[in-house]
C-alpha positions as CSV (number, residue, x, y, z in Angstrom):
1,M,9.1,-7.9,-15.0
2,P,6.3,-6.6,-12.9
3,K,7.1,-4.1,-10.2
4,I,5.9,-3.8,-6.6
5,V,4.4,-0.4,-6.3
6,Y,3.8,1.1,-2.8
7,Y,0.8,3.4,-3.6
8,V,-0.2,5.1,-0.4
9,A,-1.7,8.2,1.2
10,T,0.7,10.2,3.4
11,S,0.8,13.4,5.3
12,L,3.5,16.0,4.8
13,D,5.3,14.6,7.8
14,G,5.4,11.1,6.5
15,Y,2.5,9.3,8.3
16,I,0.1,7.0,6.5
17,S,-2.5,7.4,9.3
18,G,-2.8,9.4,12.5
19,Q,-3.0,8.1,16.0
20,D,-5.0,4.8,16.4
21,G,-5.3,4.5,12.6
22,D,-7.2,7.7,12.2
23,I,-7.4,8.6,8.5
24,S,-10.1,11.3,8.8
25,M,-7.9,14.1,7.7
26,F,-6.9,12.5,4.4
27,A,-8.6,13.4,1.2
28,T,-11.6,11.2,0.5
29,G,-12.7,12.7,-2.8
30,G,-11.6,15.1,-5.6
31,E,-9.5,14.8,-8.7
32,G,-6.5,13.2,-6.9
33,V,-8.6,10.5,-5.3
34,D,-10.3,9.9,-8.7
35,K,-6.8,9.4,-10.3
36,Y,-5.8,7.0,-7.5
37,L,-9.0,4.9,-8.0
38,S,-8.5,4.9,-11.8
39,D,-4.8,3.8,-11.3
40,L,-6.0,0.9,-9.0
41,A,-8.0,-0.5,-11.9
42,G,-4.7,-1.3,-13.6
43,F,-3.5,-3.6,-10.9
44,G,-4.4,-7.3,-10.9
45,T,-2.6,-8.3,-7.7
46,V,-2.5,-6.7,-4.3
47,I,-0.2,-7.5,-1.3
48,M,-0.8,-6.2,2.2
49,G,-0.1,-7.0,5.8
50,R,-2.6,-8.3,8.3
51,K,-3.2,-4.9,10.0
52,T,-4.1,-3.3,6.7
53,Y,-6.4,-6.1,5.7
54,E,-8.2,-6.0,9.1
55,F,-8.4,-2.2,8.9
56,G,-10.9,-2.8,6.1
57,Y,-13.3,-4.4,8.6
58,H,-14.0,-0.8,9.8
59,F,-15.4,-0.1,6.4
60,G,-17.6,-3.1,5.8
61,L,-15.0,-5.7,4.6
62,L,-15.9,-9.1,5.8
63,P,-13.1,-11.5,6.9
64,G,-12.0,-13.5,3.9
65,Q,-13.5,-11.1,1.4
66,P,-11.4,-9.3,-1.2
67,A,-11.0,-5.6,-0.5
68,Y,-10.6,-4.9,-4.3
69,P,-12.9,-7.3,-6.2
70,H,-10.8,-7.2,-9.4
71,M,-7.5,-8.1,-7.7
72,Q,-5.9,-11.3,-6.5
73,H,-5.1,-10.7,-2.8
74,H,-2.1,-11.9,-0.8
75,V,-2.4,-11.0,2.9
76,F,1.0,-11.6,4.7
77,S,0.7,-12.6,8.3
78,N,2.1,-15.3,10.5
79,S,-0.9,-15.2,12.8
80,L,-4.1,-14.4,10.7
81,Q,-6.6,-17.2,10.6
82,L,-9.6,-16.8,8.2
83,D,-12.1,-19.6,7.8
84,N,-14.1,-18.5,4.8
85,L,-11.6,-17.3,2.2
86,Y,-13.0,-16.0,-1.1
87,E,-11.3,-17.4,-4.2
88,K,-9.3,-14.2,-4.7
89,V,-7.8,-14.1,-1.1
90,Q,-4.8,-16.0,0.1
91,V,-3.1,-15.7,3.5
92,E,0.6,-16.0,3.2
93,Q,3.5,-16.6,5.6
94,L,6.0,-13.7,5.7
95,S,8.6,-14.8,3.2
96,V,10.9,-12.9,0.8
97,D,10.8,-15.8,-1.6
98,R,7.0,-15.9,-1.7
99,V,6.8,-12.2,-2.4
100,K,9.2,-12.6,-5.3
101,V,7.1,-15.5,-6.7
102,I,4.0,-13.4,-6.5
103,R,5.7,-10.4,-8.2
104,D,7.4,-12.5,-10.9
105,S,4.2,-14.4,-11.8
106,A,1.9,-11.3,-11.8
107,S,0.4,-10.1,-15.1
108,T,0.5,-6.5,-14.0
109,D,2.5,-4.5,-11.5
110,V,1.7,-5.5,-7.9
111,Y,-0.1,-3.0,-5.7
112,L,1.4,-2.8,-2.2
113,C,-1.5,-1.6,0.0
114,G,0.4,-0.8,3.2
115,G,0.8,-0.7,5.9
116,G,3.9,0.9,7.3
117,Q,5.3,-2.2,9.1
118,F,4.9,-4.5,6.1
119,A,6.2,-1.8,3.7
120,G,9.2,-1.3,6.0
121,W,9.9,-5.1,5.9
122,L,9.6,-5.1,2.1
123,L,11.9,-2.1,1.9
124,D,14.5,-3.7,4.2
125,N,14.5,-6.7,1.8
126,G,14.8,-4.6,-1.4
127,L,11.3,-5.6,-2.6
128,I,9.7,-2.2,-3.4
129,D,10.4,-0.9,-6.9
130,Q,8.2,2.2,-7.0
131,L,6.7,4.6,-4.5
132,K,3.5,6.5,-5.4
133,M,2.5,8.9,-2.6
134,K,-0.8,10.6,-2.4
135,L,0.7,13.5,-0.5
136,N,-2.0,15.2,1.5
137,P,-1.5,18.9,2.6
138,I,-1.7,18.0,6.3
139,V,0.6,17.5,9.2
140,L,-0.4,14.7,11.6
141,G,2.4,14.9,14.2
142,V,1.9,11.2,15.2
143,G,0.8,8.0,13.6
144,I,2.0,5.2,11.5
145,P,5.2,6.1,9.6
146,L,5.4,5.5,5.8
147,F,7.9,2.7,6.3
148,G,7.2,1.7,9.9
149,N,10.4,1.2,11.9
150,S,12.6,0.6,8.9
151,K,16.0,2.3,9.1
152,T,16.9,1.4,5.4
153,T,18.2,4.3,3.4
154,L,17.4,4.5,-0.3
155,H,17.7,6.7,-3.3
156,C,14.7,7.6,-5.4
157,K,14.2,9.2,-8.7
158,C,11.1,11.4,-9.2
159,I,9.4,10.3,-12.4
160,G,6.1,12.1,-12.0
161,I,4.2,14.7,-10.1
162,D,0.5,15.2,-10.5
163,S,-0.9,18.3,-8.6
164,F,-4.6,18.8,-8.0
165,T,-6.6,21.9,-7.1
166,D,-7.4,20.6,-3.5
167,G,-3.7,20.6,-2.7
168,L,-3.3,16.8,-3.1
169,Q,-0.3,15.7,-5.1
170,I,0.6,12.2,-6.4
171,L,4.4,11.9,-6.4
172,T,5.9,8.9,-8.3
173,Y,9.4,7.7,-7.5
174,D,11.5,4.8,-8.8
175,I,13.5,3.3,-6.0
176,H,17.2,2.6,-6.5
177,D,19.5,0.6,-4.3
């Protein structure tokens, strides 16, 4: 069965962005970012929350357009309204059952593209199977936490560590209940 994989950049202190969505301190190039981009090519489906999808607008994404052209997109929001949806983009109501249907019918593992609030909701509902963190050698102090406001505890098993010369690491954990 396909897994939901939360593949996300994070700081040493557990933030996926700084204050006001600032990601300027995160690595934007190098071997680790190249590996991440290569890994993304293996996903056929992406799920994300509204804020993450709209964050793409700052980088040229047009409303309704897929952020990753090779992936089927499911943007979860109870408020997002998009008039001109591309074929590969669907807006979904927040639903545990719908996430399970998407996961179970996917031909590859499902890429969870943040953000913290949506990831926290998925974690609270036992819907994240693997965590892949692009651990950046920075401390932000404030920002969006890795799992938003979730208070769920979990056990993880480290199944892989890739270290790169710029200090970036990609840590892979299987999540256990």
